[in-house]
PyMOL Python script that loads the backbone (N, CA, C, O; Angstrom):
from pymol import cmd

cmd.read_pdbstr("""\
ATOM      1  N   MET A   1      46.725   9.766  -1.795  1.00  0.00           N
ATOM      2  CA  MET A   1      45.619  10.812  -1.734  1.00  0.00           C
ATOM      3  C   MET A   1      44.583  10.515  -2.971  1.00  0.00           C
ATOM      4  O   MET A   1      44.971  10.095  -4.062  1.00  0.00           O
ATOM      5  N   ASN A   2      43.344  10.764  -2.682  1.00  0.00           N
ATOM      6  CA  ASN A   2      42.544  10.666  -3.679  1.00  0.00           C
ATOM      7  C   ASN A   2      42.002  12.058  -4.205  1.00  0.00           C
ATOM      8  O   ASN A   2      41.301  12.805  -3.523  1.00  0.00           O
ATOM      9  N   ASP A   3      42.420  12.320  -5.524  1.00  0.00           N
ATOM     10  CA  ASP A   3      42.052  13.583  -5.948  1.00  0.00           C
ATOM     11  C   ASP A   3      40.686  13.678  -6.768  1.00  0.00           C
ATOM     12  O   ASP A   3      40.431  14.655  -7.472  1.00  0.00           O
ATOM     13  N   MET A   4      39.897  12.676  -6.633  1.00  0.00           N
ATOM     14  CA  MET A   4      38.531  12.486  -7.155  1.00  0.00           C
ATOM     15  C   MET A   4      37.700  13.359  -6.335  1.00  0.00           C
ATOM     16  O   MET A   4      37.866  13.327  -5.115  1.00  0.00           O
ATOM     17  N   PRO A   5      36.718  14.234  -6.908  1.00  0.00           N
ATOM     18  CA  PRO A   5      35.576  14.778  -6.230  1.00  0.00           C
ATOM     19  C   PRO A   5      34.730  14.027  -5.347  1.00  0.00           C
ATOM     20  O   PRO A   5      34.580  12.829  -5.591  1.00  0.00           O
ATOM     21  N   PRO A   6      34.152  14.544  -4.355  1.00  0.00           N
ATOM     22  CA  PRO A   6      33.204  13.526  -3.699  1.00  0.00           C
ATOM     23  C   PRO A   6      31.941  13.090  -4.646  1.00  0.00           C
ATOM     24  O   PRO A   6      31.533  13.830  -5.541  1.00  0.00           O
ATOM     25  N   ALA A   7      31.418  11.930  -4.385  1.00  0.00           N
ATOM     26  CA  ALA A   7      30.499  11.333  -5.148  1.00  0.00           C
ATOM     27  C   ALA A   7      29.213  12.271  -4.972  1.00  0.00           C
ATOM     28  O   ALA A   7      28.992  12.794  -3.880  1.00  0.00           O
ATOM     29  N   PRO A   8      28.283  12.493  -6.186  1.00  0.00           N
ATOM     30  CA  PRO A   8      27.210  13.393  -6.039  1.00  0.00           C
ATOM     31  C   PRO A   8      26.111  12.749  -5.096  1.00  0.00           C
ATOM     32  O   PRO A   8      26.102  11.522  -4.995  1.00  0.00           O
ATOM     33  N   ALA A   9      25.294  13.417  -4.484  1.00  0.00           N
ATOM     34  CA  ALA A   9      24.368  12.955  -3.613  1.00  0.00           C
ATOM     35  C   ALA A   9      23.339  12.066  -4.244  1.00  0.00           C
ATOM     36  O   ALA A   9      23.194  12.348  -5.433  1.00  0.00           O
ATOM     37  N   SER A  10      22.558  11.056  -3.817  1.00  0.00           N
ATOM     38  CA  SER A  10      21.756  10.121  -4.531  1.00  0.00           C
ATOM     39  C   SER A  10      20.757  10.742  -5.256  1.00  0.00           C
ATOM     40  O   SER A  10      20.009  11.551  -4.706  1.00  0.00           O
ATOM     41  N   GLY A  11      20.638  10.404  -6.656  1.00  0.00           N
ATOM     42  CA  GLY A  11      19.614  10.929  -7.506  1.00  0.00           C
ATOM     43  C   GLY A  11      20.173  12.222  -8.208  1.00  0.00           C
ATOM     44  O   GLY A  11      19.635  12.474  -9.286  1.00  0.00           O
ATOM     45  N   SER A  12      21.095  13.031  -7.814  1.00  0.00           N
ATOM     46  CA  SER A  12      21.490  14.228  -8.297  1.00  0.00           C
ATOM     47  C   SER A  12      22.072  13.991  -9.636  1.00  0.00           C
ATOM     48  O   SER A  12      21.768  14.848 -10.466  1.00  0.00           O
ATOM     49  N   GLY A  13      22.926  12.921 -10.091  1.00  0.00           N
ATOM     50  CA  GLY A  13      23.687  12.582 -11.293  1.00  0.00           C
ATOM     51  C   GLY A  13      22.918  12.130 -12.256  1.00  0.00           C
ATOM     52  O   GLY A  13      23.298  12.213 -13.424  1.00  0.00           O
ATOM     53  N   ARG A  14      21.706  11.575 -11.925  1.00  0.00           N
ATOM     54  CA  ARG A  14      20.885  10.993 -12.937  1.00  0.00           C
ATOM     55  C   ARG A  14      20.504  11.913 -14.175  1.00  0.00           C
ATOM     56  O   ARG A  14      20.735  11.617 -15.348  1.00  0.00           O
ATOM     57  N   SER A  15      19.898  13.048 -13.744  1.00  0.00           N
ATOM     58  CA  SER A  15      19.607  14.016 -14.685  1.00  0.00           C
ATOM     59  C   SER A  15      20.641  14.356 -15.648  1.00  0.00           C
ATOM     60  O   SER A  15      20.371  14.410 -16.848  1.00  0.00           O
ATOM     61  N   GLY A  16      22.028  14.633 -15.116  1.00  0.00           N
ATOM     62  CA  GLY A  16      23.216  14.771 -15.850  1.00  0.00           C
ATOM     63  C   GLY A  16      23.507  13.764 -16.802  1.00  0.00           C
ATOM     64  O   GLY A  16      23.845  14.073 -17.944  1.00  0.00           O
ATOM     65  N   ARG A  17      23.383  12.330 -16.354  1.00  0.00           N
ATOM     66  CA  ARG A  17      23.590  11.209 -17.196  1.00  0.00           C
ATOM     67  C   ARG A  17      22.541  11.156 -18.177  1.00  0.00           C
ATOM     68  O   ARG A  17      22.843  10.620 -19.244  1.00  0.00           O
ATOM     69  N   ASN A  18      21.317  11.619 -18.039  1.00  0.00           N
ATOM     70  CA  ASN A  18      20.222  11.398 -18.964  1.00  0.00           C
ATOM     71  C   ASN A  18      20.542  12.452 -20.105  1.00  0.00           C
ATOM     72  O   ASN A  18      20.401  12.116 -21.281  1.00  0.00           O
ATOM     73  N   VAL A  19      20.964  13.702 -19.773  1.00  0.00           N
ATOM     74  CA  VAL A  19      21.222  14.631 -20.696  1.00  0.00           C
ATOM     75  C   VAL A  19      22.450  14.276 -21.594  1.00  0.00           C
ATOM     76  O   VAL A  19      22.476  14.482 -22.807  1.00  0.00           O
ATOM     77  N   VAL A  20      23.495  13.703 -20.846  1.00  0.00           N
ATOM     78  CA  VAL A  20      24.582  13.220 -21.840  1.00  0.00           C
ATOM     79  C   VAL A  20      24.070  11.928 -22.714  1.00  0.00           C
ATOM     80  O   VAL A  20      24.398  11.859 -23.899  1.00  0.00           O
ATOM     81  N   ALA A  21      23.370  11.042 -22.195  1.00  0.00           N
ATOM     82  CA  ALA A  21      22.833  10.030 -22.923  1.00  0.00           C
ATOM     83  C   ALA A  21      22.120  10.474 -24.201  1.00  0.00           C
ATOM     84  O   ALA A  21      22.425  10.043 -25.313  1.00  0.00           O
ATOM     85  N   ALA A  22      21.095  11.415 -23.955  1.00  0.00           N
ATOM     86  CA  ALA A  22      20.291  12.181 -24.974  1.00  0.00           C
ATOM     87  C   ALA A  22      21.100  12.862 -26.134  1.00  0.00           C
ATOM     88  O   ALA A  22      20.871  12.772 -27.340  1.00  0.00           O
ATOM     89  N   ALA A  23      22.128  13.587 -25.483  1.00  0.00           N
ATOM     90  CA  ALA A  23      22.990  14.123 -26.331  1.00  0.00           C
ATOM     91  C   ALA A  23      23.868  13.224 -27.443  1.00  0.00           C
ATOM     92  O   ALA A  23      24.194  13.592 -28.571  1.00  0.00           O
ATOM     93  N   ALA A  24      24.086  12.244 -26.953  1.00  0.00           N
ATOM     94  CA  ALA A  24      24.969  11.096 -27.566  1.00  0.00           C
ATOM     95  C   ALA A  24      23.909  10.592 -28.547  1.00  0.00           C
ATOM     96  O   ALA A  24      24.216  10.478 -29.734  1.00  0.00           O
ATOM     97  N   VAL A  25      22.793  10.312 -28.162  1.00  0.00           N
ATOM     98  CA  VAL A  25      21.820   9.500 -29.204  1.00  0.00           C
ATOM     99  C   VAL A  25      21.598  10.476 -30.415  1.00  0.00           C
ATOM    100  O   VAL A  25      21.711  10.221 -31.614  1.00  0.00           O
ATOM    101  N   ILE A  26      21.239  11.705 -29.782  1.00  0.00           N
ATOM    102  CA  ILE A  26      20.801  12.725 -30.870  1.00  0.00           C
ATOM    103  C   ILE A  26      22.061  12.966 -32.018  1.00  0.00           C
ATOM    104  O   ILE A  26      21.873  13.190 -33.213  1.00  0.00           O
ATOM    105  N   SER A  27      23.251  12.871 -31.407  1.00  0.00           N
ATOM    106  CA  SER A  27      24.389  13.159 -32.258  1.00  0.00           C
ATOM    107  C   SER A  27      24.676  11.834 -33.191  1.00  0.00           C
ATOM    108  O   SER A  27      25.122  11.868 -34.338  1.00  0.00           O
ATOM    109  N   ALA A  28      24.375  10.845 -32.561  1.00  0.00           N
ATOM    110  CA  ALA A  28      24.343   9.548 -33.512  1.00  0.00           C
ATOM    111  C   ALA A  28      23.414   9.538 -34.461  1.00  0.00           C
ATOM    112  O   ALA A  28      23.621   9.085 -35.587  1.00  0.00           O
ATOM    113  N   LEU A  29      22.304  10.044 -34.070  1.00  0.00           N
ATOM    114  CA  LEU A  29      21.254  10.008 -35.119  1.00  0.00           C
ATOM    115  C   LEU A  29      21.432  11.208 -36.399  1.00  0.00           C
ATOM    116  O   LEU A  29      21.014  11.136 -37.554  1.00  0.00           O
ATOM    117  N   ALA A  30      22.086  12.145 -35.837  1.00  0.00           N
ATOM    118  CA  ALA A  30      22.319  13.284 -36.873  1.00  0.00           C
ATOM    119  C   ALA A  30      23.547  12.948 -37.768  1.00  0.00           C
ATOM    120  O   ALA A  30      23.693  13.381 -38.911  1.00  0.00           O
ATOM    121  N   LEU A  31      24.420  12.118 -37.107  1.00  0.00           N
ATOM    122  CA  LEU A  31      25.619  11.571 -37.974  1.00  0.00           C
ATOM    123  C   LEU A  31      24.971  10.535 -39.062  1.00  0.00           C
ATOM    124  O   LEU A  31      25.218  10.534 -40.267  1.00  0.00           O
ATOM    125  N   LEU A  32      24.197   9.766 -38.453  1.00  0.00           N
ATOM    126  CA  LEU A  32      23.557   8.818 -39.384  1.00  0.00           C
ATOM    127  C   LEU A  32      22.722   9.343 -40.366  1.00  0.00           C
ATOM    128  O   LEU A  32      22.650   8.707 -41.418  1.00  0.00           O
ATOM    129  N   ALA A  33      22.055  10.399 -40.247  1.00  0.00           N
ATOM    130  CA  ALA A  33      21.190  11.149 -41.330  1.00  0.00           C
ATOM    131  C   ALA A  33      22.162  11.578 -42.366  1.00  0.00           C
ATOM    132  O   ALA A  33      22.083  11.256 -43.552  1.00  0.00           O
ATOM    133  N   ILE A  34      23.063  12.309 -41.856  1.00  0.00           N
ATOM    134  CA  ILE A  34      24.039  13.003 -42.724  1.00  0.00           C
ATOM    135  C   ILE A  34      24.733  11.845 -43.615  1.00  0.00           C
ATOM    136  O   ILE A  34      24.819  11.965 -44.837  1.00  0.00           O
ATOM    137  N   GLY A  35      25.145  10.891 -43.028  1.00  0.00           N
ATOM    138  CA  GLY A  35      25.839   9.725 -43.687  1.00  0.00           C
ATOM    139  C   GLY A  35      24.731   9.214 -44.935  1.00  0.00           C
ATOM    140  O   GLY A  35      25.061   9.144 -46.119  1.00  0.00           O
ATOM    141  N   ILE A  36      23.516   8.916 -44.468  1.00  0.00           N
ATOM    142  CA  ILE A  36      22.584   8.613 -45.445  1.00  0.00           C
ATOM    143  C   ILE A  36      22.327   9.587 -46.533  1.00  0.00           C
ATOM    144  O   ILE A  36      22.201   9.187 -47.691  1.00  0.00           O
ATOM    145  N   TYR A  37      22.233  10.985 -46.192  1.00  0.00           N
ATOM    146  CA  TYR A  37      22.172  11.909 -47.217  1.00  0.00           C
ATOM    147  C   TYR A  37      23.369  11.997 -48.048  1.00  0.00           C
ATOM    148  O   TYR A  37      23.279  12.020 -49.275  1.00  0.00           O
ATOM    149  N   ALA A  38      24.282  12.037 -47.545  1.00  0.00           N
ATOM    150  CA  ALA A  38      25.727  11.812 -48.266  1.00  0.00           C
ATOM    151  C   ALA A  38      25.839  10.656 -49.393  1.00  0.00           C
ATOM    152  O   ALA A  38      26.326  10.869 -50.504  1.00  0.00           O
ATOM    153  N   TRP A  39      25.387   9.551 -49.020  1.00  0.00           N
ATOM    154  CA  TRP A  39      25.487   8.311 -49.723  1.00  0.00           C
ATOM    155  C   TRP A  39      24.327   8.593 -50.810  1.00  0.00           C
ATOM    156  O   TRP A  39      24.490   8.391 -52.013  1.00  0.00           O
ATOM    157  N   GLN A  40      23.295   9.020 -50.314  1.00  0.00           N
ATOM    158  CA  GLN A  40      22.110   9.275 -51.577  1.00  0.00           C
ATOM    159  C   GLN A  40      22.550  10.495 -52.603  1.00  0.00           C
ATOM    160  O   GLN A  40      22.190  10.547 -53.779  1.00  0.00           O
ATOM    161  N   ALA A  41      23.282  11.337 -52.033  1.00  0.00           N
ATOM    162  CA  ALA A  41      23.790  12.515 -52.917  1.00  0.00           C
ATOM    163  C   ALA A  41      24.788  11.828 -53.991  1.00  0.00           C
ATOM    164  O   ALA A  41      25.026  12.385 -55.063  1.00  0.00           O
ATOM    165  N   LEU A  42      25.321  10.657 -53.655  1.00  0.00           N
ATOM    166  CA  LEU A  42      26.487  10.254 -54.734  1.00  0.00           C
ATOM    167  C   LEU A  42      25.749   9.956 -55.911  1.00  0.00           C
ATOM    168  O   LEU A  42      26.401   9.885 -56.953  1.00  0.00           O
ATOM    169  N   GLY A  43      24.280   9.729 -55.968  1.00  0.00           N
ATOM    170  CA  GLY A  43      23.666   9.213 -57.038  1.00  0.00           C
ATOM    171  C   GLY A  43      23.983   7.914 -57.673  1.00  0.00           C
ATOM    172  O   GLY A  43      23.892   6.911 -56.964  1.00  0.00           O
ATOM    173  N   THR A  44      24.373   7.781 -59.012  1.00  0.00           N
ATOM    174  CA  THR A  44      24.547   6.567 -59.592  1.00  0.00           C
ATOM    175  C   THR A  44      25.782   5.830 -59.408  1.00  0.00           C
ATOM    176  O   THR A  44      26.002   4.702 -59.848  1.00  0.00           O
ATOM    177  N   SER A  45      26.630   6.604 -58.675  1.00  0.00           N
ATOM    178  CA  SER A  45      28.049   5.997 -58.518  1.00  0.00           C
ATOM    179  C   SER A  45      28.015   4.798 -57.581  1.00  0.00           C
ATOM    180  O   SER A  45      27.425   4.858 -56.503  1.00  0.00           O
ATOM    181  N   ALA A  46      28.556   3.874 -57.936  1.00  0.00           N
ATOM    182  CA  ALA A  46      28.506   2.690 -57.010  1.00  0.00           C
ATOM    183  C   ALA A  46      29.972   2.101 -56.801  1.00  0.00           C
ATOM    184  O   ALA A  46      30.969   2.327 -57.487  1.00  0.00           O
ATOM    185  N   LEU A  47      29.852   1.320 -55.722  1.00  0.00           N
ATOM    186  CA  LEU A  47      31.279   1.038 -55.073  1.00  0.00           C
ATOM    187  C   LEU A  47      31.393  -0.358 -55.646  1.00  0.00           C
ATOM    188  O   LEU A  47      30.501  -1.206 -55.660  1.00  0.00           O
ATOM    189  N   THR A  48      32.635  -0.470 -56.121  1.00  0.00           N
ATOM    190  CA  THR A  48      33.040  -1.975 -56.585  1.00  0.00           C
ATOM    191  C   THR A  48      33.223  -2.964 -55.471  1.00  0.00           C
ATOM    192  O   THR A  48      33.206  -2.643 -54.282  1.00  0.00           O
ATOM    193  N   MET A  49      33.375  -4.021 -55.860  1.00  0.00           N
ATOM    194  CA  MET A  49      33.806  -5.070 -54.569  1.00  0.00           C
ATOM    195  C   MET A  49      34.878  -4.462 -53.817  1.00  0.00           C
ATOM    196  O   MET A  49      34.830  -4.260 -52.604  1.00  0.00           O
ATOM    197  N   HIS A  50      35.815  -4.186 -54.548  1.00  0.00           N
ATOM    198  CA  HIS A  50      37.051  -3.604 -53.805  1.00  0.00           C
ATOM    199  C   HIS A  50      36.669  -2.557 -52.847  1.00  0.00           C
ATOM    200  O   HIS A  50      37.132  -2.602 -51.707  1.00  0.00           O
ATOM    201  N   GLY A  51      35.888  -1.642 -53.195  1.00  0.00           N
ATOM    202  CA  GLY A  51      35.301  -0.619 -52.372  1.00  0.00           C
ATOM    203  C   GLY A  51      34.695  -0.922 -51.218  1.00  0.00           C
ATOM    204  O   GLY A  51      34.936  -0.278 -50.197  1.00  0.00           O
ATOM    205  N   TYR A  52      33.781  -2.007 -51.247  1.00  0.00           N
ATOM    206  CA  TYR A  52      33.088  -2.473 -50.122  1.00  0.00           C
ATOM    207  C   TYR A  52      34.080  -3.183 -49.133  1.00  0.00           C
ATOM    208  O   TYR A  52      33.989  -3.027 -47.915  1.00  0.00           O
ATOM    209  N   ILE A  53      35.013  -3.955 -49.715  1.00  0.00           N
ATOM    210  CA  ILE A  53      36.105  -4.601 -48.885  1.00  0.00           C
ATOM    211  C   ILE A  53      36.902  -3.419 -48.038  1.00  0.00           C
ATOM    212  O   ILE A  53      37.018  -3.445 -46.813  1.00  0.00           O
ATOM    213  N   ALA A  54      37.376  -2.488 -48.805  1.00  0.00           N
ATOM    214  CA  ALA A  54      37.962  -1.325 -48.216  1.00  0.00           C
ATOM    215  C   ALA A  54      36.952  -0.697 -47.190  1.00  0.00           C
ATOM    216  O   ALA A  54      37.428  -0.437 -46.085  1.00  0.00           O
ATOM    217  N   LEU A  55      35.905  -0.476 -47.356  1.00  0.00           N
ATOM    218  CA  LEU A  55      34.730   0.027 -46.439  1.00  0.00           C
ATOM    219  C   LEU A  55      34.793  -0.731 -45.324  1.00  0.00           C
ATOM    220  O   LEU A  55      35.010  -0.210 -44.230  1.00  0.00           O
ATOM    221  N   VAL A  56      34.616  -2.007 -45.469  1.00  0.00           N
ATOM    222  CA  VAL A  56      34.475  -2.996 -44.232  1.00  0.00           C
ATOM    223  C   VAL A  56      35.656  -3.129 -43.408  1.00  0.00           C
ATOM    224  O   VAL A  56      35.731  -3.079 -42.180  1.00  0.00           O
ATOM    225  N   LEU A  57      36.604  -3.312 -44.304  1.00  0.00           N
ATOM    226  CA  LEU A  57      38.313  -3.349 -43.537  1.00  0.00           C
ATOM    227  C   LEU A  57      38.532  -2.156 -42.733  1.00  0.00           C
ATOM    228  O   LEU A  57      39.082  -2.244 -41.635  1.00  0.00           O
ATOM    229  N   GLY A  58      38.120  -1.002 -43.232  1.00  0.00           N
ATOM    230  CA  GLY A  58      38.421   0.207 -42.723  1.00  0.00           C
ATOM    231  C   GLY A  58      37.506   0.455 -41.267  1.00  0.00           C
ATOM    232  O   GLY A  58      37.907   0.931 -40.205  1.00  0.00           O
ATOM    233  N   THR A  59      36.350   0.031 -41.572  1.00  0.00           N
ATOM    234  CA  THR A  59      35.387   0.087 -40.407  1.00  0.00           C
ATOM    235  C   THR A  59      35.860  -0.652 -39.204  1.00  0.00           C
ATOM    236  O   THR A  59      35.865  -0.157 -38.076  1.00  0.00           O
ATOM    237  N   ILE A  60      36.318  -2.040 -39.534  1.00  0.00           N
ATOM    238  CA  ILE A  60      36.647  -2.891 -38.492  1.00  0.00           C
ATOM    239  C   ILE A  60      38.081  -2.396 -37.936  1.00  0.00           C
ATOM    240  O   ILE A  60      38.294  -2.383 -36.723  1.00  0.00           O
ATOM    241  N   GLY A  61      38.952  -2.032 -38.775  1.00  0.00           N
ATOM    242  CA  GLY A  61      40.075  -1.505 -38.322  1.00  0.00           C
ATOM    243  C   GLY A  61      39.927  -0.082 -37.393  1.00  0.00           C
ATOM    244  O   GLY A  61      40.774   0.085 -36.515  1.00  0.00           O
ATOM    245  N   THR A  62      38.993   0.819 -37.551  1.00  0.00           N
ATOM    246  CA  THR A  62      38.871   1.821 -36.922  1.00  0.00           C
ATOM    247  C   THR A  62      38.195   1.394 -35.369  1.00  0.00           C
ATOM    248  O   THR A  62      38.610   1.832 -34.296  1.00  0.00           O
ATOM    249  N   VAL A  63      37.275   0.618 -35.513  1.00  0.00           N
ATOM    250  CA  VAL A  63      36.612   0.180 -34.262  1.00  0.00           C
ATOM    251  C   VAL A  63      37.545  -0.474 -33.283  1.00  0.00           C
ATOM    252  O   VAL A  63      37.611  -0.283 -32.069  1.00  0.00           O
ATOM    253  N   GLY A  64      38.304  -1.336 -34.089  1.00  0.00           N
ATOM    254  CA  GLY A  64      39.348  -2.239 -33.297  1.00  0.00           C
ATOM    255  C   GLY A  64      40.369  -1.286 -32.755  1.00  0.00           C
ATOM    256  O   GLY A  64      40.792  -1.621 -31.648  1.00  0.00           O
ATOM    257  N   LEU A  65      40.873  -0.184 -33.251  1.00  0.00           N
ATOM    258  CA  LEU A  65      41.810   0.540 -32.766  1.00  0.00           C
ATOM    259  C   LEU A  65      41.173   1.220 -31.425  1.00  0.00           C
ATOM    260  O   LEU A  65      41.710   1.207 -30.317  1.00  0.00           O
ATOM    261  N   GLY A  66      40.065   1.746 -31.714  1.00  0.00           N
ATOM    262  CA  GLY A  66      39.348   2.346 -30.701  1.00  0.00           C
ATOM    263  C   GLY A  66      39.039   1.525 -29.361  1.00  0.00           C
ATOM    264  O   GLY A  66      39.105   1.999 -28.227  1.00  0.00           O
ATOM    265  N   VAL A  67      38.700   0.248 -29.683  1.00  0.00           N
ATOM    266  CA  VAL A  67      38.489  -0.699 -28.582  1.00  0.00           C
ATOM    267  C   VAL A  67      39.749  -1.079 -27.792  1.00  0.00           C
ATOM    268  O   VAL A  67      39.823  -1.184 -26.568  1.00  0.00           O
ATOM    269  N   GLY A  68      40.775  -1.277 -28.733  1.00  0.00           N
ATOM    270  CA  GLY A  68      42.159  -1.429 -28.119  1.00  0.00           C
ATOM    271  C   GLY A  68      42.751  -0.488 -27.149  1.00  0.00           C
ATOM    272  O   GLY A  68      43.365  -0.768 -26.119  1.00  0.00           O
ATOM    273  N   LEU A  69      42.419   0.878 -27.727  1.00  0.00           N
ATOM    274  CA  LEU A  69      43.184   1.747 -26.906  1.00  0.00           C
ATOM    275  C   LEU A  69      42.324   2.083 -25.595  1.00  0.00           C
ATOM    276  O   LEU A  69      42.867   2.528 -24.584  1.00  0.00           O
ATOM    277  N   MET A  70      40.955   1.843 -25.680  1.00  0.00           N
ATOM    278  CA  MET A  70      40.192   2.083 -24.475  1.00  0.00           C
ATOM    279  C   MET A  70      40.625   0.677 -23.543  1.00  0.00           C
ATOM    280  O   MET A  70      40.931   0.955 -22.383  1.00  0.00           O
ATOM    281  N   VAL A  71      40.680  -0.576 -23.854  1.00  0.00           N
ATOM    282  CA  VAL A  71      41.261  -1.429 -23.249  1.00  0.00           C
ATOM    283  C   VAL A  71      42.581  -1.018 -22.442  1.00  0.00           C
ATOM    284  O   VAL A  71      42.666  -1.068 -21.215  1.00  0.00           O
ATOM    285  N   LEU A  72      43.485  -0.650 -23.210  1.00  0.00           N
ATOM    286  CA  LEU A  72      44.882  -0.004 -22.513  1.00  0.00           C
ATOM    287  C   LEU A  72      44.629   0.976 -21.460  1.00  0.00           C
ATOM    288  O   LEU A  72      45.339   1.008 -20.455  1.00  0.00           O
ATOM    289  N   ILE A  73      43.699   1.740 -21.632  1.00  0.00           N
ATOM    290  CA  ILE A  73      43.197   2.961 -20.681  1.00  0.00           C
ATOM    291  C   ILE A  73      42.783   2.257 -19.314  1.00  0.00           C
ATOM    292  O   ILE A  73      43.252   2.473 -18.196  1.00  0.00           O
ATOM    293  N   PHE A  74      41.790   1.365 -19.683  1.00  0.00           N
ATOM    294  CA  PHE A  74      41.251   0.804 -18.480  1.00  0.00           C
ATOM    295  C   PHE A  74      42.263   0.084 -17.628  1.00  0.00           C
ATOM    296  O   PHE A  74      42.383   0.306 -16.423  1.00  0.00           O
ATOM    297  N   TYR A  75      42.955  -0.749 -18.272  1.00  0.00           N
ATOM    298  CA  TYR A  75      43.974  -1.703 -18.003  1.00  0.00           C
ATOM    299  C   TYR A  75      45.019  -0.998 -16.899  1.00  0.00           C
ATOM    300  O   TYR A  75      45.316  -1.409 -15.777  1.00  0.00           O
ATOM    301  N   SER A  76      45.442   0.119 -17.551  1.00  0.00           N
ATOM    302  CA  SER A  76      46.540   1.114 -17.042  1.00  0.00           C
ATOM    303  C   SER A  76      45.950   1.670 -15.630  1.00  0.00           C
ATOM    304  O   SER A  76      46.602   1.618 -14.586  1.00  0.00           O
ATOM    305  N   HIS A  77      44.754   2.160 -15.717  1.00  0.00           N
ATOM    306  CA  HIS A  77      44.082   2.706 -14.390  1.00  0.00           C
ATOM    307  C   HIS A  77      43.883   1.635 -13.409  1.00  0.00           C
ATOM    308  O   HIS A  77      44.070   1.832 -12.208  1.00  0.00           O
ATOM    309  N   ARG A  78      43.515   0.526 -13.880  1.00  0.00           N
ATOM    310  CA  ARG A  78      43.305  -0.581 -12.604  1.00  0.00           C
ATOM    311  C   ARG A  78      44.625  -1.187 -12.223  1.00  0.00           C
ATOM    312  O   ARG A  78      44.705  -1.757 -11.135  1.00  0.00           O
ATOM    313  N   HIS A  79      45.534  -1.126 -12.917  1.00  0.00           N
ATOM    314  CA  HIS A  79      46.721  -1.829 -12.275  1.00  0.00           C
ATOM    315  C   HIS A  79      47.787  -0.592 -11.765  1.00  0.00           C
ATOM    316  O   HIS A  79      48.954  -0.828 -11.453  1.00  0.00           O
ATOM    317  N   GLY A  80      47.267   0.561 -11.743  1.00  0.00           N
ATOM    318  CA  GLY A  80      48.154   1.699 -11.044  1.00  0.00           C
ATOM    319  C   GLY A  80      49.247   2.420 -11.882  1.00  0.00           C
ATOM    320  O   GLY A  80      50.057   3.210 -11.398  1.00  0.00           O
ATOM    321  N   TYR A  81      49.188   2.097 -13.069  1.00  0.00           N
ATOM    322  CA  TYR A  81      50.360   2.518 -13.971  1.00  0.00           C
ATOM    323  C   TYR A  81      50.069   4.167 -14.183  1.00  0.00           C
ATOM    324  O   TYR A  81      50.955   4.908 -14.610  1.00  0.00           O
ATOM    325  N   ASP A  82      48.821   4.615 -13.858  1.00  0.00           N
ATOM    326  CA  ASP A  82      48.924   6.096 -14.037  1.00  0.00           C
ATOM    327  C   ASP A  82      49.454   6.686 -12.779  1.00  0.00           C
ATOM    328  O   ASP A  82      50.181   7.672 -12.895  1.00  0.00           O
ATOM    329  N   GLU A  83      49.184   6.204 -11.546  1.00  0.00           N
ATOM    330  CA  GLU A  83      49.823   6.906 -10.389  1.00  0.00           C
ATOM    331  C   GLU A  83      51.425   7.029 -10.305  1.00  0.00           C
ATOM    332  O   GLU A  83      52.099   7.969  -9.884  1.00  0.00           O
ATOM    333  N   ARG A  84      51.853   5.710 -10.868  1.00  0.00           N
ATOM    334  CA  ARG A  84      53.286   5.529 -11.026  1.00  0.00           C
ATOM    335  C   ARG A  84      54.144   6.702 -11.792  1.00  0.00           C
ATOM    336  O   ARG A  84      55.193   7.228 -11.419  1.00  0.00           O
ATOM    337  N   VAL A  85      53.411   6.936 -12.921  1.00  0.00           N
ATOM    338  CA  VAL A  85      53.950   7.758 -13.815  1.00  0.00           C
ATOM    339  C   VAL A  85      53.845   9.425 -13.245  1.00  0.00           C
ATOM    340  O   VAL A  85      54.691  10.290 -13.473  1.00  0.00           O
ATOM    341  N   GLY A  86      52.698   9.587 -12.529  1.00  0.00           N
ATOM    342  CA  GLY A  86      52.573  11.107 -11.855  1.00  0.00           C
ATOM    343  C   GLY A  86      53.424  11.247 -10.681  1.00  0.00           C
ATOM    344  O   GLY A  86      53.709  12.368 -10.260  1.00  0.00           O
ATOM    345  N   GLY A  87      53.870  10.128 -10.095  1.00  0.00           N
ATOM    346  CA  GLY A  87      54.923  10.303  -9.084  1.00  0.00           C
ATOM    347  C   GLY A  87      54.416  10.629  -7.662  1.00  0.00           C
ATOM    348  O   GLY A  87      55.176  10.647  -6.694  1.00  0.00           O
ATOM    349  N   GLY A  88      53.158  10.874  -7.591  1.00  0.00           N
ATOM    350  CA  GLY A  88      52.424  11.105  -6.224  1.00  0.00           C
ATOM    351  C   GLY A  88      52.937  12.190  -5.586  1.00  0.00           C
ATOM    352  O   GLY A  88      53.220  13.185  -6.252  1.00  0.00           O
ATOM    353  N   ASP A  89      53.127  12.168  -4.255  1.00  0.00           N
ATOM    354  CA  ASP A  89      53.604  13.429  -3.570  1.00  0.00           C
ATOM    355  C   ASP A  89      55.164  13.632  -3.481  1.00  0.00           C
ATOM    356  O   ASP A  89      55.690  14.679  -3.102  1.00  0.00           O
ATOM    357  N   LYS A  90      55.701  12.724  -3.799  1.00  0.00           N
ATOM    358  CA  LYS A  90      57.327  12.703  -4.002  1.00  0.00           C
ATOM    359  C   LYS A  90      57.750  13.840  -4.846  1.00  0.00           C
ATOM    360  O   LYS A  90      57.018  14.245  -5.750  1.00  0.00           O
ATOM    361  N   PRO A  91      58.822  14.338  -4.608  1.00  0.00           N
ATOM    362  CA  PRO A  91      59.309  15.285  -5.608  1.00  0.00           C
ATOM    363  C   PRO A  91      60.244  14.375  -6.490  1.00  0.00           C
ATOM    364  O   PRO A  91      60.671  13.273  -6.146  1.00  0.00           O
ATOM    365  N   PRO A  92      60.525  15.099  -7.838  1.00  0.00           N
ATOM    366  CA  PRO A  92      61.389  14.080  -8.712  1.00  0.00           C
ATOM    367  C   PRO A  92      62.639  14.007  -8.278  1.00  0.00           C
ATOM    368  O   PRO A  92      63.126  14.901  -7.585  1.00  0.00           O
ATOM    369  N   GLU A  93      63.318  12.899  -8.650  1.00  0.00           N
ATOM    370  CA  GLU A  93      64.649  12.635  -8.161  1.00  0.00           C
ATOM    371  C   GLU A  93      65.446  13.323  -9.188  1.00  0.00           C
ATOM    372  O   GLU A  93      64.944  13.546 -10.289  1.00  0.00           O
ATOM    373  N   ARG A  94      66.810  13.722  -8.874  1.00  0.00           N
ATOM    374  CA  ARG A  94      67.556  14.106  -9.621  1.00  0.00           C
ATOM    375  C   ARG A  94      68.879  13.476  -9.666  1.00  0.00           C
ATOM    376  O   ARG A  94      69.723  13.869 -10.471  1.00  0.00           O
TER     377      ARG A  94
END
""", "prot")
cmd.dss("prot")
cmd.show_as("cartoon", "prot")
cmd.util.cbc("prot")
cmd.orient("prot")
């Protein structure tokens, strides 16, 4: 059985997607502005080479973790692992 709701009529989903995209862009810009402000508020404190290395490695690690988890989600969904765990319509065996 398909538990997904029916697809929206042609064109009705575009405005919702545009709102979500606009909200994402506005959020990203707000976070960027906050980050720049915080960086400037630090004043004359400077990062050492070790600080920059830690910053780059932390960023790469965080993005890598996020991408890896998303890959696992898509792989699981496409290969049917989600349905197998849910058990479908059969009652659990004892």
